[in-house]
N, C-alpha and C positions, 0 to 999 in steps of 0.2 A: 323461760319467763312465763309466769302465770298471767293469763288474761281472763277477763270476765265478759261474757256475752250472753245474748238471748239464745233460746232454743233454735236449732236449725233442723230441718227434716233430715232424718238419718241418725240423729244423736241418740235415739233410743237403743241403737246397737251397743252403745257403751253405757247408757243409763240403766238398762235392765241388769247387767252384771253388777254395777255399782249399788243399785237398790238391794240386790240379793246379798252382797257382801256386808252392807250396813244394816239391813233389816232381815237378819237370818230367820227370825221367827215368823216373818210374813213375806216369803218370797213371791216373786211374780214371774210370769212367762211374758214373752214379747206381746202376745195377744192380750193378756190381762192388763199389762201396762198401757197398751193402746186404749183399751176400754175404760180403765180407771182414770187415766190422765188425759191422753190426747183427744179422746172423744167426749170428755166431760163438757157439759154445756157452758161451764164457767172457765174453761181452759183458755188462757191467754199466752200465746207463744212468747210475748215480750216479758211475761211474768215468770217464766221458767228460765232462771239464770244459771249459766254454766260457768264453772271454773275449769279452765283447760291449761295444761302444761304442754305446749306444742299442739299436737293432734290428740293427745290423751286427755280425756275428761277425768278430773280428779275430785270434783265436787259439784253440787248443784243445790239450789234452793228454789222454792216455788212460792210465789205470793198468789193470793186468790182474790178475784174481784167479786166473789160471792157476797162478802160483807157489804159492798157498795150496792149490789143488786138488791139485797134484802132491805137496805135502809133507804133506797132511792137516790143514793149519791151517784154522781156521774163518774164512772170508772175512767172514761176517756179523758177526764180532766185531772187524772193522777191523784184522785182522792185516796185516803188511806184504805188499804185492804188489810190482810193479815198474812203472816208467814205460815204457810201450809206445811212445808216439809224442808228438811235440811239434811244433806248427806255429804260426807267427805271421805275420801279414801286415805288410808294411812300412807304417808310418804315420809321419806327420810329427809331431814333437814341437813344440808351440807355443813360440815364443820368449817369454822373460819380459822 
């Protein structure tokens, strides 16, 4: 069963290969992922959403609070941000 949840520490072990599979022209190393995403001043762990099939991460999207910071809106009140990235892994759909 696929569940959707927020980022948890350690998810980057699966997110980096997913990034590299879906963004072949712009691959990242674990260190670059940490610097670009996790250490970004606007990073919100609740905004990095994970699609997981059991323990396997099969997709992710990330929203950014940067829009709210630039416009003075309060991100903590769940005002609109924007979708920053979207990645999904190819999966087989079971035949019925």
